[in-house]
Every structure is written in C-alpha cells, then in structure tokens.
C-alpha positions as CSV (number, residue, x, y, z in Angstrom):
1,M,78.6,53.7,7.4
2,N,80.4,51.3,9.8
3,K,79.5,48.4,7.4
4,R,81.0,50.3,4.5
5,K,84.2,51.0,6.5
6,R,84.5,47.3,7.6
7,S,84.0,46.2,3.9
8,F,86.7,48.7,2.7
9,K,89.1,47.4,5.4
10,Q,88.4,43.8,4.5
11,L,89.0,44.6,0.9
12,K,92.3,46.2,1.7
13,K,93.3,43.1,3.7
14,D,92.3,40.8,0.9
15,M,94.2,42.9,-1.7
16,Y,97.3,42.9,0.6
17,R,97.2,39.1,0.9
18,A,96.9,38.6,-2.8
19,R,99.4,41.4,-3.6
20,F,101.7,39.1,-5.6
21,I,98.9,37.9,-7.7
22,Y,97.9,41.5,-8.5
23,L,101.5,42.2,-9.3
24,M,101.6,39.4,-11.8
25,I,98.5,40.6,-13.6
26,L,99.7,44.3,-13.6
27,P,101.7,44.1,-16.9
28,V,98.6,42.7,-18.6
29,V,96.4,45.5,-17.2
30,V,98.9,48.1,-18.2
31,W,99.2,46.6,-21.7
32,Y,95.4,46.7,-22.2
33,I,95.1,50.3,-20.9
34,I,97.9,51.6,-23.2
35,F,97.2,49.6,-26.4
36,Q,93.5,48.9,-26.2
37,Y,91.6,51.5,-24.1
38,W,93.7,54.6,-24.5
39,P,93.6,54.6,-28.3
40,M,89.8,54.7,-28.1
41,S,90.0,58.3,-27.1
42,W,91.4,59.0,-30.6
43,L,88.2,57.8,-32.2
44,S,86.9,61.4,-31.9
45,I,89.1,62.1,-35.0
46,S,86.1,60.7,-37.0
47,F,84.2,63.9,-36.1
48,F,86.9,66.3,-37.2
49,D,88.7,67.3,-40.4
50,Y,91.7,66.3,-38.6
51,N,95.2,67.7,-39.3
52,M,98.0,66.0,-37.4
53,Y,100.1,69.2,-37.2
54,K,97.2,71.3,-35.9
55,G,95.8,68.8,-33.5
56,F,92.2,68.8,-32.2
57,A,92.4,72.5,-31.3
58,G,93.3,73.6,-34.8
59,S,91.2,71.0,-36.7
60,E,87.6,71.8,-37.8
61,F,84.8,69.9,-36.1
62,I,82.5,68.6,-38.9
63,G,80.2,66.2,-37.0
64,F,79.0,63.2,-39.1
65,E,80.2,64.6,-42.4
66,N,83.0,61.9,-42.6
67,F,80.4,59.2,-42.0
68,S,78.2,60.6,-44.8
69,R,81.2,60.7,-47.2
70,F,82.1,57.1,-46.3
71,F,78.6,55.7,-46.7
72,N,77.9,57.6,-49.9
73,G,81.3,56.9,-51.4
74,L,81.9,54.5,-54.3
75,D,84.0,52.2,-52.2
76,F,81.6,51.5,-49.4
77,W,79.4,48.8,-50.9
78,R,82.4,47.2,-52.6
79,L,84.2,46.9,-49.3
80,M,81.1,45.6,-47.5
81,R,80.5,43.0,-50.2
82,N,84.1,41.8,-50.3
83,V,84.5,41.4,-46.5
84,L,81.1,39.8,-46.0
85,L,81.4,37.3,-48.9
86,L,85.0,36.5,-47.8
87,N,83.9,35.8,-44.2
88,L,80.7,34.0,-45.1
89,Y,82.6,31.6,-47.3
90,A,85.2,31.1,-44.6
91,L,82.4,30.6,-42.0
92,A,80.7,28.0,-44.2
93,V,83.9,26.0,-44.8
94,G,86.2,27.0,-41.9
95,F,83.8,26.7,-39.0
96,P,82.5,23.1,-39.3
97,M,85.8,21.5,-40.5
98,P,87.7,21.9,-37.2
99,I,84.7,20.3,-35.4
100,I,84.7,17.4,-37.9
101,F,88.5,17.1,-37.6
102,A,88.3,17.1,-33.7
103,L,85.6,14.4,-33.8
104,F,87.8,12.3,-36.3
105,L,90.8,12.6,-33.9
106,N,88.7,11.7,-30.9
107,E,87.4,8.5,-32.6
108,M,90.9,7.3,-33.5
109,R,92.1,4.3,-31.5
110,F,95.8,4.5,-32.6
111,K,97.3,7.0,-30.3
112,K,100.6,7.4,-32.2
113,A,98.9,8.1,-35.5
114,K,96.6,10.5,-33.7
115,K,99.5,12.5,-32.2
116,V,101.3,12.6,-35.6
117,I,98.2,13.8,-37.4
118,Q,97.4,16.4,-34.7
119,T,101.0,17.7,-34.7
120,V,101.2,18.0,-38.5
121,S,97.8,19.8,-38.7
122,F,98.9,22.1,-35.9
123,L,102.3,23.3,-37.4
124,P,101.0,25.6,-40.2
125,Y,99.5,27.9,-37.5
126,F,103.0,28.8,-36.2
127,I,104.4,29.7,-39.6
128,S,104.8,33.5,-40.0
129,M,102.2,35.0,-42.3
130,V,104.9,36.3,-44.8
131,A,106.4,32.8,-45.0
132,F,102.9,31.2,-45.2
133,V,101.9,33.5,-48.1
134,S,105.2,32.8,-49.8
135,I,104.6,29.0,-49.6
136,V,101.1,29.3,-51.0
137,T,102.3,31.7,-53.8
138,E,105.1,29.3,-54.8
139,F,102.6,26.3,-54.7
140,L,100.3,28.1,-57.0
141,S,102.9,29.5,-59.3
142,P,102.1,28.6,-63.0
143,S,105.8,28.1,-63.8
144,T,107.5,26.5,-60.9
145,G,104.6,25.5,-58.6
146,L,103.7,22.0,-57.6
147,L,100.1,22.5,-58.7
148,A,101.3,23.5,-62.2
149,D,103.4,20.3,-62.4
150,I,100.4,18.2,-61.3
151,M,98.2,19.9,-64.0
152,K,100.9,19.3,-66.7
153,F,101.1,15.7,-65.7
154,F,97.4,15.3,-66.4
155,G,97.7,17.2,-69.7
156,K,96.2,20.5,-68.6
157,E,97.5,24.0,-69.0
158,P,98.7,25.6,-65.8
159,V,96.6,28.5,-64.5
160,Y,97.9,31.7,-62.8
161,F,95.4,31.6,-59.9
162,L,96.7,34.7,-58.2
163,G,96.4,36.6,-61.5
164,D,92.6,35.9,-61.8
165,A,90.3,37.6,-59.4
166,K,87.7,34.8,-59.4
167,Y,90.1,32.5,-57.6
168,F,91.0,35.0,-54.8
169,R,88.2,34.0,-52.3
170,T,88.8,30.3,-52.9
171,I,92.5,30.7,-52.2
172,M,91.8,32.7,-49.1
173,V,89.3,30.2,-47.7
174,L,91.3,27.0,-48.4
175,S,94.6,28.4,-47.3
176,G,93.0,29.7,-44.1
177,L,91.5,26.3,-43.5
178,W,94.9,24.6,-43.9
179,Q,96.6,27.1,-41.6
180,T,94.1,27.2,-38.7
181,M,92.1,23.9,-38.7
182,G,94.5,22.1,-36.5
183,Y,94.8,24.9,-34.0
184,S,91.0,25.6,-33.9
185,A,90.3,21.9,-33.3
186,I,92.1,22.1,-29.9
187,V,89.2,23.9,-28.4
188,Y,86.8,21.1,-29.4
189,L,89.2,18.4,-28.4
190,S,89.4,20.1,-24.9
191,A,85.6,20.2,-24.8
192,L,85.4,16.5,-25.7
193,T,87.4,15.6,-22.6
194,S,84.6,16.9,-20.4
195,V,82.0,14.5,-21.9
196,D,81.0,11.9,-19.3
197,V,82.5,8.5,-20.2
198,N,79.8,6.7,-18.3
199,L,77.3,8.0,-21.0
200,Y,79.2,6.1,-23.7
201,E,79.3,2.9,-21.6
202,A,75.5,3.1,-20.9
203,A,74.9,3.7,-24.6
204,M,77.0,0.7,-25.6
205,V,75.0,-1.5,-23.2
206,D,71.8,-0.3,-24.8
207,G,73.2,-1.3,-28.3
208,A,74.1,2.2,-29.6
209,N,76.6,2.1,-32.4
210,R,79.5,4.5,-32.9
211,F,77.4,6.9,-35.0
212,D,74.6,6.9,-32.5
213,R,77.0,7.7,-29.7
214,L,78.5,10.5,-31.7
215,W,75.2,12.0,-32.6
216,H,73.4,11.7,-29.3
217,I,76.3,12.1,-26.7
218,T,79.4,13.7,-28.2
219,L,77.8,16.5,-30.3
220,P,75.3,17.5,-27.5
221,G,78.2,17.4,-25.1
222,I,80.2,20.0,-27.0
223,T,77.3,22.1,-28.2
224,P,77.9,24.9,-25.7
225,T,81.4,25.3,-27.0
226,I,80.3,25.3,-30.6
227,V,77.7,28.0,-29.8
228,V,80.3,30.2,-28.1
229,M,82.7,29.8,-31.0
230,L,79.9,30.5,-33.5
231,I,79.1,33.7,-31.7
232,L,82.7,34.8,-31.9
233,K,82.9,33.9,-35.6
234,V,79.7,35.9,-36.3
235,G,81.1,38.9,-34.5
236,S,84.1,38.8,-36.8
237,L,82.1,38.7,-40.1
238,V,83.1,42.3,-40.8
239,N,86.7,41.7,-39.8
240,A,89.4,40.2,-42.0
241,N,92.9,39.0,-41.8
242,F,94.6,42.2,-42.9
243,E,98.1,40.9,-43.2
244,K,97.2,37.9,-45.2
245,I,94.8,39.8,-47.6
246,Y,97.3,42.6,-48.1
247,L,100.1,40.1,-48.9
248,F,97.9,38.3,-51.5
249,Q,96.5,41.5,-52.9
250,N,97.6,42.8,-56.3
251,S,96.3,45.1,-59.0
252,V,94.4,42.3,-60.7
253,N,92.4,41.0,-57.8
254,L,91.9,44.4,-56.1
255,E,88.2,44.5,-57.0
256,V,87.5,41.5,-54.8
257,S,90.3,41.7,-52.3
258,E,89.9,45.3,-51.0
259,V,88.2,45.1,-47.6
260,I,87.6,47.7,-44.9
261,Q,90.9,46.9,-43.1
262,T,93.1,47.3,-46.2
263,W,91.1,50.4,-47.2
264,V,91.7,52.0,-43.7
265,Y,95.4,51.3,-44.0
266,K,95.7,52.8,-47.5
267,R,93.5,55.8,-46.7
268,G,94.8,56.6,-43.3
269,M,98.5,55.6,-43.4
270,I,99.4,56.1,-47.1
271,K,97.1,59.0,-48.0
272,Y,97.3,60.5,-44.5
273,D,93.5,60.9,-44.5
274,Y,93.2,60.1,-40.8
275,S,89.6,61.2,-40.4
276,M,88.2,58.9,-43.1
277,G,90.5,56.0,-42.0
278,T,89.3,56.4,-38.4
279,T,85.7,56.7,-39.5
280,A,85.8,53.4,-41.4
281,G,87.5,51.7,-38.5
282,L,84.9,53.0,-36.0
283,F,82.1,51.8,-38.2
284,N,83.7,48.4,-38.5
285,G,84.0,48.0,-34.8
286,L,80.4,49.1,-34.1
287,L,79.1,46.7,-36.7
288,A,81.1,43.9,-35.2
289,L,79.7,44.7,-31.7
290,I,76.1,44.7,-33.1
291,L,76.7,41.3,-34.7
292,V,78.1,39.8,-31.5
293,I,75.1,41.1,-29.5
294,M,72.6,39.7,-32.1
295,A,74.3,36.3,-32.3
296,N,74.5,36.1,-28.4
297,R,70.7,36.9,-28.1
298,L,69.8,34.4,-30.8
299,S,71.9,31.6,-29.2
300,K,70.0,32.3,-25.9
301,K,66.7,32.3,-27.5
302,Y,67.0,29.2,-29.8
303,S,69.4,27.0,-27.8
304,D,70.1,25.9,-24.2
305,S,73.4,27.7,-24.2
306,A,73.8,30.7,-21.9
307,G,75.8,32.6,-24.6
308,I,79.0,34.5,-23.7
309,W,77.3,36.9,-21.3
C-alpha cells in the first residue's frame, strides 16, 4: 500500500514538473475526444430504426436488421467492387512510384536540380481539392483542354474522358499519383538519411556498382519504412478519397464511381436515412481494422519488420 502511495505521489510530482508540456498537448487531446471518440457513441444508430426527432428513446431497436438490408441490397457488391478495384489500382501504381521517385532523387548529384524537382513534385499536394479537380477537368476537356489540342495535333479525335465510365479509374489513379507522389516521397527520403554512409563506402571498396549499392544497401535500409507504409495502405483499401470522387462523379460514371463513402453521404445526409448510413460507415471501419490487423501480422510473419504494433 505504501509503495502504491509513493508511486502516486511521484506521479503527481512528475506531472507537476511537466505541467506546461501537458498543457500544450491538451488541445490535441480535447480535439480527439470531441471529434474522434465521442462520435463513436452514435454508432449505436446502426441498431435502431433511428428518427432524429424522436431520439433513441422513441426509435425502435431492430438489432442487425440494418446490416441485413445493407448486405442483401443491390448496391452492396457494386460499392465493394468499386472501392476495392479503385484502391487496388491505386496501390499497384501509387505505392511503388514514390519509392522509385525518392530513390531517383537520392541518386541525383546536382543539388539545385534535385531541389527544383522535389519542390515542383511537392506543390500539387497543397492545391485545394476543388481547384485540383477543376484543373484536371479543364485539362481533359474535349473542347478547350490541352490534351484535346495534343490529340488534334496528331490527327486524332478528342475524347470526353469524364463522360466515359471506362476512364474513371484511370483518371483517379493517375491524378492521385500526380497529386501525392512528391509528398509521399518525403517519408522515404527521410528514411534514406538514416542509412549508414559507411556501408556505401565499404561496398565501393569491394567493387559494387551503383545498382548493387541500391539493391543491397539502400532498399534493405528503408524496408521497415516501406512495410509500415504498406500496412497503412492495405488498411485503407476500403476507404476512398470522398471529396475527390464526389467532385469527379457524374451520372455517366456513377456505376463505377459510387463507393461506400459517397453512398453513406447520399443515404445519410441527403435521404436522411441515418440508420443505413451509419451501418455502412460502421461496416467500412470494421473492415479497415481487420485489414490492418491482417497486414500487420503478415508483415511480422514474412519479414524482419516489427510491424506497427
């Protein structure tokens, strides 16, 4: 008992000494409680035929009926197909490219050119999503777009890419790559700075060329970072960039562009079906959690990385 009292007193002393540090992190803690954890209590709407005016007390408890309706509905498999295909394509293209780009920048010997390229690649990330979509839309316009002018120059008929559903995923993946590649490469560039320079010098003495040093020193040195980023990417396979998809979405490409996030918004906020909207959102969150856990366990099993926990 005395040990417990002494530990508690010591804890109070330590907290008092670090009171200004705790005061600095207080706004972050409050923000997380209000906007991240407190809203979780409203997930129980999924188990009610919820009426906003009646509240929980006046709404009927229906158990898993909303989940049954969602899984058996006509939209479920279409939503899952769209979000998985979109994210798998983005993973196949968008995950390795920042790594390759970071390696390319790391190998550059001209520092000024390196800084210019890195800055130019970094800028699209800071463009607001509305402006970014407007730029892409204008670029792809069949009448006034730059791509249309290039196609006309080579004697080809311009194509209305946003008016054809088969181009939607390609547009999403390539525009996403342009927007985020420079920003994503920063993580790998930071990891590259931790690779021991002495290893490169030893390898050069042994006659290793640039490719050998890249393959046997650089890549193994940043593998833990790559594994962690891959785990996070796998966990987001059922998530999508709502704002970007919603802005690119139209009646023509709706069959391939409707994902869980846009469906939740339309069902919950436009049609006021809060129960179904919350049900779909809860399912999406649980599925993302399962994917992260699976990816983390696989990384521990098949690699030397410790995973993210």
